[in-house]
N, C-alpha and C positions, 0 to 999 in steps of 0.2 A: 576186304583188306582193312587193317587197323590203322595203316599209315604210319607205323613206328619205324624208326631208323634202326634196322638190326641186320645182322648177316644172315644170309639164306640158310646156311647150315645150322646155325644156332637156332633160328626160327623154327625150322623143320623138326629139330630135336625136342624143342619144348612142346610143339603141337603133338608129336608122338607120345611124349610123357603124359601130357594132359589126357589123351585118349585112353592110355593104359590106366590112368587114374580113375576114370569112370568106372571101368570093370573092377579095378582094385578096390573101389569104395564099398562094393557089395561084400567082398571077402572080408574087409575090415570090419564092416558092421556085424558080420557073423562072428568074428573073433571077439568082438566087444560084448555081444550077447552071451557068449560062452563064458567069458571072464566074469560077467555079472552074476551068472548062475552058479559060479563056483566050479565049473568044469575045467577051467584052465587058470593057473596061477601066473600072473604076470611077473616077469623077471626084469632085472635092470636093462637087459639088452633088448626087450621088446619096445616097440615104438608106441608112444601114447596116442590114442585114437579118440576123436571126438566127432560125432556125427558122420562117420565114414572117412574123416580126413586125419592124416597124421600130423601131429603138432610139431612145430618148430619154434624155438624161442631165441631171440636176439637180445644180447645185453648191450647197453649204451650208457655212457655217462653224460649225454646231452642234457642241459639244464634249463635252457631258455624256452620260452613258450613257442617261439617260432620253430626252434628245433624239434620240440615235441610234436607240434602240429605236422611238420615235415615227415617225421618218422610214422605218425599215425596214418598219414596219407599214403606213404610208401607201402606199408604193411597192408592197408586196405586194398590198394591196387593190386598187389601181388595175390591176395586172397580171392579177388574178383576175376583174376586173369586165369586161374586154373582151379580145379576142384579136387586136387589130390592132397594138398597140404594146407594147414591153417597156421599161419604165422602170428606171432605176437612179439612185443618187446618189453623189456624190463629195465628200469633205471638202477644203475649202481654208481655211487659217487665216484668222481675221478680220482680222488686221493686214495681210494681203497680198491681201484678197479683191478690192477694186476694181482694184488694180494687176494682179492675175492676170487679171481679166476684160479690161482693155485689152490685155495682152500676148496673150491668147488671141485677141482680135480681130484684132490685127496678124498673128498666125500662122495665122488661120483655123481656130482650133481651139476655138471657143466651145462651151459646153454649149447644150442647148436651152432650159433654164430655170435661173433662179437664185433662190435664197431669200436675199435681200439686206437688209441694215440699211436701215430706211426713210429715213434722212437721206442715204444714199449713192445711192439710186435716182434722184432728180432730176438729179444731176451725170451719171450714166451715160446718162439719157435725152438730155441736151443733147449728149453725145458721140456719140449715134446708135447706142448698143448695143442698145436695146430696141425691139421690134416695136410699132407702133401698132395696137392691137387694139380701138379705141374701139367700133365697131359690135357686135363680139362681146360685149363687156362691157355694152353697153346692153341686149342681149338677156338677159343674166343679171341685169339690173336692179341693178347694184352701186350706182349713185347713190342708189337708194332704201333700200338695206339695209345699207350699211356706214357706220362713223363718218366724218362729213364731213372732219374734220381729217386723218385717215389717208388719205383718198382724194386729198388735195392731194399726197401724196408719190408718187403714181403717175400724176400728171397734169401735163401741160405744154401751155400754149397751148390749153387746152380739149380736148386729146386724152388718151386714157388708154392706158397701157402695161403695166398688171398689176393685181393685186388685193392688198390688205393681207391678209396671211395670219394673223398673230397680233399682239396688242399686250400691253404690260406697262409697269410702271414700278418704281421702287425704293422700298423702305420701310426701317424700322429693324427689324432681326431680332436678337433677343436670346435668350441662354441662360437659361431660367427658373431653373435651379438656382443660378447665380451671383447673379442679382438677389434671389432669395429669401433666400440666405445673407446678403447684404449689407443686406437689408430695404429694397430700392430698387424703386420703381415705375418702369415704362417712361418715360423722360424725354419731355416734350412740347414743350420749347423748347430753343434752343441752350444757355442758361445751365444748364438741368437736364441737358442731355447732358454738358457740361464737368464738372459736379459728379459725376454718375454715373460717367463714365469714370475720374475720379480715384479714387473709392471702390472701383471694380472692378479697378483695376490692382494686380497683384501682381508678384512677381519674375519668374514665369514666364508672365504673361498681361497683355495690354494691355486696356484698357477698351473700346476702339473701334477699328474697322478699316474702311477703304474702299479701293477701287481708285483709284490715281492713274497708272496706266500710260499710256504715250504712246499717242495715238490715241483712237478713238471710245469705247472702254469707259471710259477715265479721264475724258474730257470729259463723258460721260453721268452720271458720279457727282459730278463737281465742280460742274457747272452749276446744279443745284438750290439750292445754298447760296448762290450769287451772285443768282439771281433772287429767292429768298425774302428776301434782304437788302434788296430794293427797287429793284434795278438794272433799268432797262428793257431788254428783250430786244434792242433795236436800238442800245443805248448801252453795251455791255460795256466795262469798263476804267475805270470812273469810281470814285468814293469808295466806293460800296456794294460794288463788286468787291473793293476793297482791304479793306474790313471783313470780307467773307466769307473771303477768303484769310488774313487775320490770324487768324480764328477756328481755321481748319484748321491753320495754322502752330503756333498755341499748343498744340493738341492733341499735336502731335508734340514741340514743345520741352518740354512738361510731362512728357513720357514716357508719355502715355495712348494714343498711336497710334504704331506703328512708322514710321520714315522710309522703311522698305523698301516702303511702299505703292506707291511709284512703279515698283516692279518686279512688282507683283501684278495679275493679271487678276482679273475678278470671280469666276471659278471658283477661282483661287488663294486669294482672300479666303475663300471658303466652306470650303476645306480647312483653312485656318489655324483658323477658327472650330471646325470639327469636332475639330480637335486639342486644343481647349481653350486656345488661345493668344490667343484674343480673346473678350470676353464679349458684345460687341454688334458689329454690322456693318450697313453699308449694303450692301443687295443686292437682287436681284429674285426673282421667284417661280420662276425656272428652277432655282434651287439648292435648292428645297424637297425634291425626291426624294433629293438627296444627303444632306441632314440626317436625313431620315426613315430612310433606309437605315442611317445610322450610329447611329440610336437617340437622337438629340439631341432633348431636350424643349425646343422653341423657341417663342417668341412673336413676333408681328408687330404693329407699330404704325405710325402715319403717321411719315414722316421728320420729325424735329424740327428742320427747317431754319430755322424762326424766322418764317415769314411765309406769306402766301397766294400763289397763282400760281406756285409753285415746282415743281410736278409736271411732269416731261418724259415724254412718251409714247414708250416704246421699242417695239420689235417689228420684224418682218420683212415684206417684200413678196414676192410671187411674180411674176416677170416673164418674158416670152419673148424670147430673144435673136434679133436680126435675121438673116434668112437661113438660119434653122435649120428644124427640123421644126415649123412653126407649127401644122399641123392636130393633130398629136399632142400638143403642148404645150397647145393649147386644150382638147383633151379632158381633159387632166390637171386644168387649172384648173377645168373644169366638174365634175369628180369632187370636187375639194377644196372647191368652193362648196357642196356639199350640206351641210345643217345637221348631220346625224348625223356625217359624216366630219370636219367641222371641229371639232365638239365633242370627239370622241374624241382627235383630235390635240392639241388645246389642253389637254385634261385630262392626257394623257401628258406633254406638255412643261411643264406648269404655266404656261401663258400664257392670256390672254383671247382669246376670239374677236373678230375684226375686225368681224363682223356684229353689229349691235346686237340683233337678235331672237334670237340664239342665247345661251341661258342655260346657264351652268355648273351642274353639280350641286354641292351643298354641299362645299366643300373648305376644309381648315384654312388660314387665312392669305390666302386669295384675296379674302375679303371686303374686307380693306384695300386690296388692289391695285385691285379693281374700283371701290371708292368713290372712290379717287384718280384714276381715269380721267376722272371728270366734271371738265371744265375743264383737262385736261392739255394741254400744248402740244407740238406736234411741232417738232423741231429745225430743219426745213427753213423754218420761218417766220422764223428768224433770219437776217438778211442775211449772205451769204458764210459760212454755218456750216461748211461743209466745210474752208475755210481757217482759220477762227477756232478750230475744234476742235483743230487741230494746235498753233496758237498758245497756246491755253489750257493744254494739257498740257505744253507746253514751258516756259511760265512757271511752272507749278506745279512741274516738275521742278527748275528753277533755284532757286526759292524753297526747296524741300525740302533741296537739297544746300548751301544757304547762299550761293549766288552773288549772289542779289538779295533785297531785302526784299519783304514782301507788297505794298507800295506800288509798288515798282519792277515787281513781276511784274504787277500790274494795269495799270500804264502801258504795258506791252508790248502788251496787248490794244488799248488806246486808240490807240496810234500804229502798230501792226502792224510795229513794228521788229523786225529780225532780230538787233540788236546785244545 
C-alpha cells in the first residue's frame, strides 16, 4: 500500500492502466524502431514516443522558483508512478498564455494539458480548445469535492472540461520591522491604509505598492478596491468605481505608491518589497517563499479595501486540450486529484487546495488567505470579464500617466469606449 488518500475506483483504474502500459511499451518501442527505419511515417495524429513511453506536455505560466520546483516535483512523481507516459512541462508567459494557446491550436502544436488562469478557461472552452471530460470527472466525484464557484470556471452548458488545481486571493503583506519602527498597526480600512502609507514613506521607500500592469494580474489587484467600495459586479464603471480609483490615484499623487506600478507584475512587486523599497504591498501567497528565502520578517492581514464582498478568488485550472493525448492527460489529472499529491503541490506553491476536504498544514500567512476564500468571487461571474479586465487596466494606466481623471477612467468601463 502506498498510503495515498484516493478513491478505490480511481485507484483501481490507474493500476489497470499502468499494467496495460507495461505491455503497451513493447508495442510502442517496435513502432519507434519502424519509424526510425523509415518503414512508417509519423503523422500529426500519432503519439510521440520516447523510450517506450508516450509523451504528454503541460504548459504553465508559473514563474517563481517555488512554483517551478513544485511543478518539477509533480511531473517527476507522475513519471515514477506509472510507466506508460512521460510528462514534462513548458513555461509560457502569463501575458501571452491564451494567445499562445490559440496560435498553437491554429498551428496544430497544442500541449496536452494547460495550467491556466481560472477566468481565462471559460473563454478557451467556448473557443473549442479544451476536451469535454465530463464523465471522467464525474467518476472522480469533482462536483462533490471541489469548491462550487471554482467548478464554474471549468464548466460550460453543464459539461466539464477540467479541474480547479489551486486557489488563492490577495491580502495586505507588510514588513514588520518598518511598522514596528513607526509604531503602526496593520491598517484595517482604506483610511488607515492611506495614513499608514504616508507615515511609512521615506526618501527611498514607498509606503504601499500593488501591481497595475496591463492584463489579468493588474485587473486582479485593482478589482477588489472597486467591489469593496460597493460597486455591483455587473455594473462596473459607476460612482463607486470612480471612488475606488480616486483612492488609488491619491496614493500615487501623494507619493505613497510609485506610478511605476503600471509596469510591475505581482512578482516584480514582491522583489521591490524584498529590496526594502516598499513597506506594505497587495499580493498573494505565491510570493511567501520569496520573502522567506530573503529573510523578510513579514506579516499578513486582510486587504483593507474598505468593505465586504471584495475578495476575488484567484488560482489555476488543469484542462486537457482537444485532440491531444487524452488518456495520458486523464491519468495525470487523476494523479493530481489524490489528496496527498494536491496538498504537497499546494504547500510548495503556497496556494490553497481546490478540494474542500484537503486541509493544509499550519503555514504562516495562509490562515488569512484561507479565511478570505469564504465568499470569494470568481471573475468569470462578472459579465464579459475577459474584455473588461483589459479595459480596466487600460483605464488605470491612462489615469496613472495623467491622461484621464479617475472619474473619466471609471466612465471608460461604463461605456466600453476605446477613446
